[in-house]
N, C-alpha and C positions, 0 to 999 in steps of 0.2 A: 872837770870843774862846770861845764854845764847842766851833769843831770846832777849836779848838788843844787846849783841853784834852780832846779823846778822843783826838784823834790823842797828846800825852804820858802820858796814861790805855793803850791800846793798846804803848805802843813801851815801857812797863816793864815791859806781861804778854808781851814779845816777848823782855826780856833776864833774862827770870825760866824763860823755857822751859827743861823741862826735855831738851837734846838730846841724845840718848847713843842708840847704836845698841844699848842695854839695856833696847827693850823688849818684851811680849809681850802679843800679845789672847791671851783663855780664861779655862774658870773651873777652879781649881783642884779635883778631886774624890776624896776617900779613897775607897778600894774595899775590898773581901775577897776574894781568892780563896780556892778551897778543889777541892780532890782535882787538886791539878798535878802532885801524883808520887804513885803509888804504895809504902804505906810510910810515908807521915809521919805522925808521929801530931797533929800540928795538924791536918792536915787530918782524918785519923779523928772527931780527938769532934768536927768540927765546927767549931772557932775559926777556923782562916782563919788566911790571909798577911795584913796589911794594907798594901797599894799605894796608892801617889799615884800619882796622872794629871791629865794638861795634857788638855783635850777643847774643841777650836774646829771652832769652826760655819764653816762655808763658804757663798757664795752657791749659790743652787740645795738646800741641803738638806742635806749632804753637811757630814759628821762625822769629826773625824780623832781619835782619840786617842794621844794622846805613853807610856808609861810611866816615872816619873824615878825616879830613885837618890836614896834619901830625906836623901843632903850633898847635891842640889839642891833642896831642896823653898825653904826661903829662899833663896836667890836668884832661885828661882822667881815668888817672891812680890813682891818690891820688883822685878824686869823689868815685873809687872804691875803695882804703886804706878809706875812711870813711867809706865806707859801712859795712867795715865787720870790721873796729871795732867796728860800731851799733852793728853790729850785735854778735862777741862776744859776748860786753857789755850784752846785751838784757838776753843773754846764761845767765849771770855769773850772771843775778838778776835771772833767772828763778829758777837756784839749791836753790839760797838764800832763796826765796820760796817756794819750798819745804818742803827744814829746819826747814820753819814756818810751813810746815803746819802737820810736826809731836807736839806731846803732847806735853807738858814740864814736865822734868823726877822730879823735886821738886814740880809743880799740881799736877804730880800723886800720890807720895806721902803722900804730906797729904792729896788728896781726898781717902788712904788705912788709914790712921789713923782715920781719921771720922767716915769713915766705920764700924771697930772692936766696 
């Protein structure tokens, strides 16, 4: 019985997976750039220009940064949410699968009786 309940819970999670190609791993950062062009009054005053950057770290410590246009920031945030939702669902499914690896209590009781 416990086995069937776990499989049912796992299937419900699978049915709700946010399966989409719109997933994105990384951190969205806000940076300020200065001195990008001579004669720029914002740069000359020290105010600078706001810039959104997606930073992604790869195995081995290599980091890559992508500068984003302002109109793409909301889309990137949505894609990052999709990634986090997918990651959380996968972790929940793995936990259920760990439970499935445990011996079923009713089966072990039956086996014990047959041994005696």
